[in-house]
C-alpha positions as CSV (number, residue, x, y, z in Angstrom):
1,M,43.1,-298.5,-2.4
2,V,43.3,-297.4,1.2
3,F,40.4,-298.3,3.4
4,E,39.3,-298.0,7.1
5,L,37.5,-300.6,9.3
6,S,35.8,-299.0,12.3
7,P,34.2,-301.1,15.1
8,T,30.5,-300.5,15.9
9,S,28.6,-300.7,19.2
10,N,27.0,-304.1,18.2
11,G,30.2,-305.9,17.6
12,G,30.4,-305.4,13.9
13,W,32.6,-303.3,11.7
14,T,32.0,-300.4,9.2
15,Y,34.0,-300.4,6.0
16,K,35.1,-297.1,4.3
17,V,37.2,-296.3,1.4
18,L,39.6,-293.4,2.2
19,Y,41.5,-293.2,-1.2
20,V,41.5,-295.0,-4.5
21,F,44.8,-294.7,-6.6
22,K,43.9,-293.3,-10.0
23,S,46.8,-294.4,-12.2
24,Y,50.4,-295.6,-12.2
25,Q,51.4,-291.9,-12.0
26,D,49.4,-291.5,-8.9
27,G,51.0,-294.5,-7.3
28,A,49.8,-298.2,-7.4
29,Y,50.1,-301.4,-5.5
30,P,50.4,-300.2,-1.8
31,A,53.2,-302.0,0.0
32,G,53.1,-302.8,3.6
33,P,51.2,-301.4,6.6
34,M,50.4,-297.7,7.1
35,I,51.2,-295.6,10.1
36,F,49.8,-292.4,11.7
37,D,51.7,-289.3,12.8
38,S,50.7,-287.2,15.9
39,M,48.4,-285.0,13.8
40,G,46.3,-287.9,12.5
41,N,47.9,-288.0,9.0
42,L,48.5,-291.4,7.4
43,Y,51.7,-292.5,5.6
44,G,52.3,-295.4,3.3
45,M,54.2,-296.7,0.3
46,T,53.4,-297.9,-3.3
47,S,55.7,-300.2,-5.3
48,V,54.7,-299.7,-8.9
49,S,57.7,-298.7,-11.1
50,C,60.2,-297.8,-8.5
51,G,57.6,-296.8,-6.0
52,T,56.5,-293.8,-3.9
53,V,56.0,-292.6,-0.3
54,F,52.7,-290.9,0.2
55,Q,50.7,-289.0,2.9
56,L,47.0,-288.9,3.4
57,T,45.6,-285.9,5.2
58,P,42.0,-285.8,6.6
59,A,39.8,-282.8,6.3
60,G,36.0,-282.6,6.3
61,G,35.5,-286.3,6.2
62,E,37.7,-286.6,3.1
63,W,41.3,-287.6,2.7
64,T,43.8,-285.8,0.4
65,K,46.9,-287.7,-1.0
66,T,50.3,-286.1,-1.4
67,T,53.3,-287.9,-2.8
68,I,56.1,-286.9,-0.5
69,Y,58.8,-288.9,-2.4
70,D,59.0,-290.6,-5.8
71,F,61.8,-293.0,-6.1
72,G,64.0,-292.9,-9.2
73,M,65.6,-295.8,-11.1
74,G,68.9,-295.9,-9.3
75,S,70.9,-295.2,-6.3
76,D,68.0,-293.8,-4.1
77,G,66.3,-297.2,-3.9
78,C,63.5,-299.0,-5.7
79,E,60.4,-300.9,-4.7
80,P,59.8,-299.9,-1.0
81,Q,58.5,-302.8,1.1
82,G,57.4,-303.6,4.6
83,G,56.0,-300.3,5.9
84,L,57.4,-297.1,7.5
85,V,58.6,-296.1,11.0
86,F,59.0,-292.7,12.6
87,D,61.8,-291.6,14.9
88,A,61.5,-289.2,17.8
89,S,62.2,-286.2,15.5
90,G,59.5,-287.0,13.0
91,N,61.7,-288.4,10.3
92,L,60.5,-291.4,8.3
93,Y,62.5,-294.6,7.7
94,G,62.0,-297.6,5.4
95,A,63.6,-300.1,3.2
96,T,63.6,-300.8,-0.5
97,R,64.1,-304.4,-1.8
98,S,66.2,-303.3,-4.8
99,G,68.2,-300.3,-6.1
100,G,71.1,-298.7,-4.2
101,T,74.8,-298.6,-5.1
102,D,74.9,-302.4,-5.9
103,G,71.2,-303.1,-6.7
104,F,70.6,-305.1,-3.5
105,G,68.3,-302.7,-1.8
106,T,68.6,-299.8,0.6
107,V,67.4,-298.4,3.9
108,F,66.3,-294.8,3.5
109,E,65.4,-291.6,5.6
110,L,62.9,-288.9,4.8
111,K,63.3,-285.6,6.6
112,P,60.5,-283.1,6.6
113,S,61.1,-279.4,6.2
114,V,59.1,-276.3,7.4
115,G,57.6,-275.8,3.9
116,G,56.1,-279.3,3.7
117,D,58.8,-280.8,1.5
118,W,60.7,-284.0,2.3
119,T,64.3,-284.9,1.6
120,E,65.4,-288.4,1.1
121,S,68.8,-289.8,1.8
122,V,70.1,-293.5,1.8
123,I,71.5,-294.4,5.1
124,H,72.6,-297.9,4.0
125,S,73.0,-299.5,0.6
126,F,73.3,-303.3,0.8
127,A,76.3,-304.9,-0.7
128,G,75.1,-308.5,-1.1
129,A,76.4,-311.9,-0.3
130,G,79.3,-312.4,2.2
131,S,79.8,-309.4,4.4
132,D,76.3,-308.0,4.0
133,G,72.7,-308.9,3.3
134,A,70.6,-308.3,0.2
135,Y,66.9,-307.7,-0.8
136,P,65.2,-306.5,2.4
137,L,61.5,-307.3,2.1
138,A,60.5,-306.4,5.7
139,G,60.0,-303.1,7.6
140,L,62.3,-301.8,10.3
141,A,61.9,-302.4,14.0
142,A,63.2,-299.8,16.5
143,D,64.5,-300.2,20.1
144,A,64.4,-297.6,22.9
145,A,67.8,-296.3,21.9
146,G,66.8,-295.4,18.4
147,N,68.6,-298.3,16.7
148,F,66.8,-300.0,13.7
149,Y,66.7,-303.8,13.1
150,G,65.7,-305.5,9.9
151,T,66.0,-308.6,7.8
152,T,67.1,-309.5,4.3
153,V,66.0,-312.6,2.3
154,W,69.4,-313.1,0.6
155,G,73.0,-312.4,1.4
156,G,74.8,-313.0,4.7
157,T,77.6,-315.6,4.9
158,G,75.1,-318.5,3.9
159,N,73.4,-316.5,1.1
160,V,70.0,-317.3,2.6
161,G,69.3,-314.1,4.6
162,S,70.5,-312.0,7.5
163,V,69.5,-309.8,10.4
164,Y,71.1,-306.4,10.5
165,E,71.2,-303.4,12.9
166,L,71.6,-299.7,11.9
167,S,72.9,-297.5,14.7
168,P,72.8,-293.6,14.6
169,S,75.9,-291.4,15.3
170,S,75.9,-287.9,16.7
171,D,77.0,-286.5,13.3
172,G,73.9,-287.9,11.5
173,T,75.5,-290.9,9.9
174,W,74.5,-294.5,10.4
175,T,76.6,-297.7,11.0
176,E,75.2,-301.0,9.8
177,S,76.2,-304.3,11.4
178,V,75.1,-307.8,10.3
179,L,74.1,-309.4,13.6
180,Y,73.2,-312.9,12.3
181,S,73.5,-314.8,9.0
182,F,71.0,-317.6,8.5
183,S,71.9,-321.1,7.4
184,A,70.0,-323.7,5.4
185,N,68.2,-324.9,8.6
186,V,66.2,-321.7,9.1
187,A,66.4,-319.4,6.1
188,I,64.8,-316.5,4.0
189,P,63.2,-314.2,6.6
190,K,60.4,-312.1,5.1
191,S,58.8,-310.6,8.1
192,K,59.4,-307.6,10.3
193,L,61.3,-308.4,13.6
194,W,59.7,-307.8,17.0
195,V,62.0,-306.3,19.7
196,D,61.0,-307.0,23.2
197,A,61.7,-304.8,26.3
198,S,65.0,-306.8,27.0
199,G,66.3,-306.2,23.4
200,N,65.7,-309.7,22.2
201,L,64.6,-310.1,18.6
202,F,61.8,-312.3,17.4
203,G,61.0,-313.2,13.8
204,T,60.0,-315.8,11.2
205,A,61.7,-317.5,8.4
206,S,59.8,-318.8,5.3
207,D,62.0,-321.9,5.0
208,D,63.4,-324.4,7.6
209,G,65.7,-326.4,5.5
210,E,65.3,-327.8,2.0
211,N,61.9,-326.4,0.9
212,G,60.5,-326.6,4.4
213,P,57.3,-324.8,5.6
214,G,59.0,-322.2,7.8
215,A,60.0,-321.5,11.4
216,A,59.7,-318.9,14.2
217,F,62.9,-317.9,15.9
218,E,64.4,-315.7,18.7
219,L,67.8,-314.0,18.7
220,T,69.5,-313.1,22.0
221,K,72.9,-311.6,22.7
222,N,75.2,-313.7,24.8
223,S,77.8,-312.4,27.4
224,Q,80.4,-312.1,24.6
225,G,78.1,-309.8,22.6
226,A,77.4,-312.4,19.8
227,W,73.8,-313.1,18.8
228,Q,72.5,-316.6,19.1
229,Q,69.4,-318.1,17.5
230,T,66.8,-320.3,19.2
231,V,64.1,-322.0,17.0
232,L,60.8,-321.5,18.8
233,H,58.7,-323.5,16.4
234,I,59.0,-325.4,13.1
235,F,55.8,-325.4,11.0
236,G,54.4,-328.6,9.7
237,G,52.4,-327.5,6.7
238,K,48.9,-329.0,6.9
239,R,49.2,-329.5,10.6
240,D,49.7,-326.0,11.8
241,G,50.5,-323.8,8.7
242,E,53.1,-323.0,6.2
243,R,55.0,-319.9,5.0
244,P,54.9,-317.6,8.0
245,F,55.2,-314.3,6.0
246,S,53.5,-312.0,8.4
247,D,55.0,-309.8,11.2
248,L,54.9,-311.1,14.8
249,F,53.2,-309.2,17.6
250,Q,53.7,-309.7,21.3
251,D,51.0,-309.1,24.0
252,A,51.6,-307.9,27.6
253,N,52.2,-311.5,28.8
254,G,55.0,-312.1,26.3
255,S,52.9,-314.4,23.9
256,L,53.6,-314.0,20.2
257,Y,51.0,-313.9,17.4
258,G,51.3,-314.3,13.6
259,T,49.8,-315.9,10.6
260,T,50.8,-318.3,7.9
261,Y,50.2,-317.7,4.2
262,I,49.1,-321.3,3.5
263,G,48.7,-324.6,5.2
264,G,46.4,-325.6,8.2
265,Q,43.5,-327.9,7.9
266,G,41.8,-325.8,5.2
267,G,45.0,-325.3,3.3
268,A,44.5,-321.5,3.1
269,G,46.6,-320.3,6.1
270,T,46.4,-320.1,9.9
271,V,46.5,-317.7,12.9
272,Y,48.8,-319.0,15.6
273,K,50.0,-318.2,19.1
274,L,53.4,-318.9,20.7
275,T,53.4,-318.8,24.5
276,P,56.6,-318.8,26.7
277,N,56.6,-321.6,29.2
278,S,57.6,-321.0,32.8
279,G,60.3,-323.7,32.7
280,G,61.7,-322.6,29.3
281,G,60.6,-323.3,25.8
282,W,57.6,-322.2,24.0
283,S,54.1,-323.8,23.4
284,F,52.4,-323.5,20.0
285,E,48.6,-323.1,19.4
286,T,46.7,-322.8,16.1
287,L,44.0,-320.3,16.8
288,N,42.3,-320.5,13.4
289,S,42.7,-322.4,10.1
290,F,41.3,-320.6,7.1
291,S,39.4,-322.5,4.3
292,G,40.1,-322.1,0.6
293,K,39.3,-323.6,-2.8
294,D,41.8,-325.5,-4.9
295,G,42.2,-324.8,-8.6
296,N,42.1,-327.4,-11.3
297,A,43.1,-327.6,-14.9
298,P,41.8,-330.4,-17.2
299,Y,43.8,-331.6,-20.1
300,D,43.5,-334.7,-22.3
301,G,41.3,-336.7,-19.8
302,V,43.5,-335.6,-16.9
303,V,42.6,-333.1,-14.2
304,Y,45.5,-331.3,-12.4
305,V,44.7,-330.2,-8.9
306,G,47.0,-328.3,-6.7
307,A,47.1,-328.4,-2.9
308,N,48.3,-325.3,-1.1
309,F,50.7,-327.3,1.1
310,G,52.9,-328.0,-2.0
311,T,51.6,-330.9,-4.0
312,L,50.3,-331.1,-7.6
313,Y,48.0,-334.0,-8.3
314,A,47.1,-335.5,-11.7
315,L,43.7,-337.3,-11.5
316,D,41.8,-339.3,-14.1
317,A,39.0,-337.0,-15.2
318,T,36.4,-339.8,-15.4
319,S,37.2,-341.8,-12.3
320,G,39.0,-339.4,-10.1
321,A,41.8,-341.9,-9.5
322,Q,45.2,-340.4,-8.8
323,L,47.6,-341.0,-11.6
324,W,50.7,-339.2,-10.0
325,S,51.7,-336.4,-7.6
326,A,54.6,-334.1,-7.5
327,H,55.8,-332.1,-4.4
328,L,56.7,-328.5,-5.2
329,I,57.9,-325.7,-2.8
330,H,54.4,-324.2,-2.7
331,Y,51.8,-324.8,-5.4
332,G,49.7,-321.7,-6.0
333,N,48.9,-321.2,-9.6
334,S,46.9,-323.1,-12.2
335,P,49.3,-324.9,-14.6
336,A,49.5,-324.6,-18.3
337,V,49.6,-327.9,-20.3
338,A,51.0,-328.3,-23.8
339,N,52.5,-331.1,-25.9
340,G,52.6,-333.5,-23.0
341,V,54.3,-331.1,-20.5
342,V,52.8,-329.4,-17.4
343,Y,54.2,-326.0,-16.6
344,V,53.6,-324.7,-13.1
345,T,55.0,-322.1,-10.8
346,S,55.9,-322.4,-7.1
347,N,57.2,-319.3,-5.3
348,Q,60.3,-318.3,-7.3
349,E,60.5,-321.5,-9.3
350,L,59.0,-322.6,-12.7
351,Y,58.7,-326.3,-13.2
352,A,58.2,-328.4,-16.3
353,L,56.7,-331.8,-15.5
354,N,56.0,-334.8,-17.7
355,A,52.2,-334.8,-18.0
356,R,52.0,-338.6,-18.0
357,T,54.3,-339.4,-15.1
358,G,54.9,-336.1,-13.2
359,A,58.6,-336.4,-13.5
360,K,60.5,-333.1,-13.4
361,L,62.0,-332.2,-16.8
362,W,63.5,-329.0,-15.7
363,V,63.3,-326.2,-13.1
364,Y,63.9,-322.5,-13.7
365,K,64.8,-320.4,-10.5
366,N,63.8,-316.8,-10.6
367,N,65.3,-313.8,-8.8
368,P,65.1,-314.7,-5.0
369,V,62.8,-311.8,-4.2
370,S,60.4,-312.1,-7.2
371,D,57.6,-314.7,-6.8
372,F,55.8,-315.9,-9.9
373,L,52.2,-314.5,-9.5
374,V,50.8,-314.7,-13.1
375,Y,49.6,-318.1,-14.2
376,P,51.9,-319.5,-17.0
377,A,50.5,-319.5,-20.6
378,V,51.6,-321.3,-23.7
379,S,51.1,-319.7,-27.2
380,N,52.8,-320.2,-30.6
381,G,55.6,-322.2,-29.2
382,M,56.4,-319.7,-26.3
383,L,55.8,-320.1,-22.6
384,Y,55.0,-316.8,-20.8
385,V,54.9,-316.1,-17.0
386,G,54.9,-312.9,-14.9
387,D,56.6,-312.2,-11.5
388,S,56.0,-309.9,-8.6
389,S,58.7,-307.5,-9.9
390,Y,56.5,-306.7,-12.9
391,Y,58.6,-308.6,-15.3
392,Q,57.1,-310.8,-18.0
393,L,59.3,-313.8,-18.9
394,A,59.2,-315.7,-22.2
395,F,60.7,-319.1,-22.9
396,G,61.1,-320.7,-26.3
397,L,59.7,-324.3,-26.3
398,K,61.3,-326.9,-28.4
């Protein structure tokens, strides 16, 4: 669904549905923010199957949807993510998190023609670990010269993400350069970069070391032309938020704003502000902590309760006494319990825990860009779980 929120004179907001997707063939699961062109048309992407790029045109108070490109199952890209961006000529650009020559994702261009058709071309196909990045989840950021900047969640020399630049040539081709490869200290960037007036790059990483809650960073170019990273803030989970997946935005005074997916005092995420200090460094402020409700799953006199900052608790169902706790990357789904084993997902990992002690029996690591979104279920000796790439996984249980 595409909707509009309009401010009212009394300080409230009016909600209006602009378009409802009718079927998978029509497009489904909109991915990323939408953008306007100079004529007031809206553009966005869907990610079902391999995804589409669509246009919404207003007329007489109604909006008409047109699919301007339908991705195939191969080299043109698959699963567009992170939103679109226009260049000065009216061409659209975006990224797909998979597909391409090697299956690691693409950056694509859509050129409009006089008749209203659009032509897609891949301007870069990611090659994977080592010399290139892999799996771009974020949209593109542009500088004043027409260069694009983006991030990948995998690849680079450390296999934990990269920052890349795409520069146009006069003949219409593009050159990709990996500007920075992340290490285990700050890793897996999932948000769009912000480019300031001086050409510095700001972003967030969803991990800051071994299963850490994330960090905000800045990349600046030194006198030798190399890019250097400065960590602006490391998140502390319950204290100030965890998993900063959202894009950063900068105000006229240079302060940065963003959100965290979970954490904060209420466990359900935060809104934060980073302000540059006159003497150097940055000051962090939590503007709001959202509140949320934890799930629970009773089994054999034990209640299993997950906290959004990454811990699963086993409580006695009668007294409420804590029996054990297990720290995961990010607990988000209700567990399934069968035959003395607790099965629970956390980001891209599926855990099997001893139901009596909480000890980890085994861990299954999924594709690095596919989070487990569907609650695990056990039936007839099989464990079932679904991920964000629309795959249903089945495991035989002994």
